[in-house]
N, C-alpha and C positions, 0 to 999 in steps of 0.2 A: 504494500500500500504506500502510495506517495505521501511524503510529509505535507505537500501542498493541498491534499484533499482531507487531511485530518482537521479536527475542530478544537484541539486543545489550545490553551493559551500559548504554550511554547510553539506550536505549529503556526499560530497566527503571527507571532514575531518572525518566525522563519519565512513565512509567506511574504510578509511585508519587506523583509530584508532582501529576499530573492528578487521580488519585483523591482525594488529600488536599485539593486545591483544590475539587473538586466537593463533598466532604464538608463543607467549611467553608461553602460557599454554602448547602447544604441546612440545615445546623445553625444557623449564626449569622444568615444573611441571610433565609432562608425559614422559619425556625423549624419545620423538619421533621426532628426528631432521628432518627427511624427510618430515613429515607432516608440521612441523614448517617452513621449507624452502618454501613449497608451499604457505603458508599463508603470509610469508614475501615477496615473489615475487608478490602476489596479492596486498599487501600494496604498494609496489613500483610501480606497474602498475596502481594503483589508483591515484597516484600523477599527478597533472595537473598544467599547467601554472607556477606561481611563485614558487610553491613547488619543481619544477624540478631543480631550481637553488639552490644555497647553502642555506640549511635550516636545522634547528635542526631535523625536522622530517626525512629529507633525510639521515642525518648522522646516526640517530638511526636505520633506516631501513637497511642501508648499514652494520652497525655493526651487526645487528641481522642476516642478510644473511651470513656475515662472520662467525659468531659463529655457525650457522646451518651447513655450509659447513665443518667447522672444526670437528663438532660432527659426521658427516658422513664420515670423513676421506679424504675429498677433500681439502687438505692443500694448494695446489697452488692456487686454486680458492678462498679459504678463505683469503689468504694473499692479493690477488687482491682487494677483498671487504674491508678488513681492511684498506688498503691504501686509498681507496676512502672515507671511513668513516673518517679517520684521516685528510685527506686533506680538507674535508668539514668543520670540526670543526676548523681546522687551519684557513681557509678562513674567518670564522665567529668570530675568536678570542675567542672561547669558552674554558673556563678553568673549573676546578672544577669537580664535580661528573661525568658528561657525558664524558668529555675528559678522566678522570681517568679510567673509565670502558672500554673505547675504547683502551687506551694504555695497560691496563692489559690484555684485550682480545687478542690483537695482540701479547703480550708477551706469552700468553698461546699457541697460534698457533705456534709461533716460537720455543717453546719447542718441539712441535710435529715433527718439521723438524730438530731438534737437532741443532738449531742456538742459543745455550745457552747464548753466550755473549750478543747478541742483545736482547734476551728474558729478561735477567737480567736488561739490561738498561731500557727497556719499563716497566717492572714490578716495578722497583724501582721508576720510574717517577710516575707511577700510585699510588703506596703506599704513596709517599710524598704528592700527590695531595689529596688523600682520607683522609689522616691524617688532612689536613687543612680544607677540605670541608664536609666530612662525616665520622668522626672517629668511629662511631658505625655501619658502613656498613658491610654487608655480604661479599662484595668483598675484603675488607681489609684483613681479616683473610685468605681468600683463596689465595690471591696474596702473602702474607707474608709466608704462608706455602710453596708455590712453590719456592719462593726465597731461603728459608732455604734449601729446597731439592736440588736446583741447586748449592747453595754454598757448600753444603757438597760433591756433586759430583766433583766440581772443586777443592776442597781441598784434595780429596782422592789421595793416593800415586800411 
């Protein structure tokens, strides 16, 4: 019997993690955001009980849904999911790596809708947090590159 068909609490966690991992592979590694979004939604739908309240798992899934929507060009929807993700970590008083990735991801989405001033604000918050919590992280260079690009746009005559 497959662990994904079981109904125990442990299997619910396993299911959520599996769906989320598959979503990550589709989105980040294979660059297939539509398929990633499907698995992110399955991860969200697998949450039950306490997990539906503010939890790190919920915040991560919300963030992944936001990123997948951004990657398919659904920016308004992406912004809504980013706000849910950020609100969840705010309610949990989460700082550090997870919060930084959320802030930076939101900044990346704001760039897509040409809200550069707010994008810079979120990206700079993310960079500061990553420098303190994960200075050798892949996101740090990515966010710094985007900030430099935005700064050069803003300083153009």
